RONU-5985 format. One record per residue (C-alpha): x, y, z. Coordinates in Angstrom, 3 decimals, always signed. Example, Ala and Ser with C-alpha at 12.3 -4.5 7.8 and 13.67 -1.06 7.14 Angstrom:
! residues 2
((+12.300, -4.500, +7.800))
((+13.670, -1.060, +7.140))
This chain:
! residues 61
((+56.562, -17.039, -47.325))
((+57.692, -19.011, -50.362))
((+55.558, -21.862, -51.586))
((+56.992, -25.260, -50.683))
((+57.207, -28.366, -52.850))
((+56.624, -31.697, -51.117))
((+58.272, -34.841, -52.481))
((+59.326, -38.239, -51.135))
((+63.005, -38.729, -50.324))
((+64.631, -42.080, -49.729))
((+67.809, -42.112, -47.656))
((+70.155, -44.788, -46.471))
((+69.550, -45.469, -42.766))
((+73.067, -44.379, -41.790))
((+72.665, -41.073, -43.669))
((+69.280, -40.440, -42.071))
((+70.650, -41.212, -38.594))
((+73.566, -38.822, -39.123))
((+71.237, -36.044, -40.322))
((+68.909, -36.725, -37.371))
((+71.788, -36.337, -34.878))
((+72.952, -33.148, -36.607))
((+69.404, -31.751, -36.608))
((+69.014, -32.591, -32.921))
((+72.290, -30.797, -32.133))
((+71.040, -27.664, -33.907))
((+67.448, -27.889, -32.621))
((+65.971, -28.406, -36.085))
((+63.694, -31.009, -37.606))
((+65.253, -33.452, -40.053))
((+63.330, -31.726, -42.845))
((+64.665, -28.290, -41.858))
((+68.192, -29.685, -41.552))
((+68.079, -31.217, -45.035))
((+66.843, -27.918, -46.470))
((+69.599, -26.059, -44.585))
((+72.259, -28.417, -45.965))
((+70.937, -28.135, -49.518))
((+70.672, -24.334, -49.394))
((+74.194, -24.048, -47.994))
((+75.630, -26.343, -50.691))
((+73.786, -24.463, -53.464))
((+74.881, -21.064, -52.153))
((+78.520, -22.154, -51.822))
((+78.525, -23.254, -55.443))
((+76.792, -20.133, -56.740))
((+73.658, -22.002, -57.783))
((+71.244, -20.193, -55.482))
((+70.253, -16.594, -56.257))
((+71.684, -14.046, -53.815))
((+69.226, -13.406, -50.995))
((+67.698, -16.883, -51.270))
((+69.947, -18.644, -48.737))
((+67.694, -17.782, -45.834))
((+70.312, -16.719, -43.314))
((+70.676, -13.389, -41.525))
((+73.512, -12.156, -43.748))
((+71.273, -12.260, -46.802))
((+68.407, -10.493, -45.031))
((+70.667, -7.613, -44.024))
((+71.565, -6.789, -47.575))
């Protein structure tokens, strides 16, 4: 498993609440949801190396 970097993140209350609801809908923690959102945005913009997105399509090849 990749090493993780911990850092503080300040969010507007409305943004946090929206992410919390989204995470709840997808049965994730807020932390996992934020990482999912960031990875997806990076992958869509070609800023994440292929195979680093963490979804099943990348694992398959």
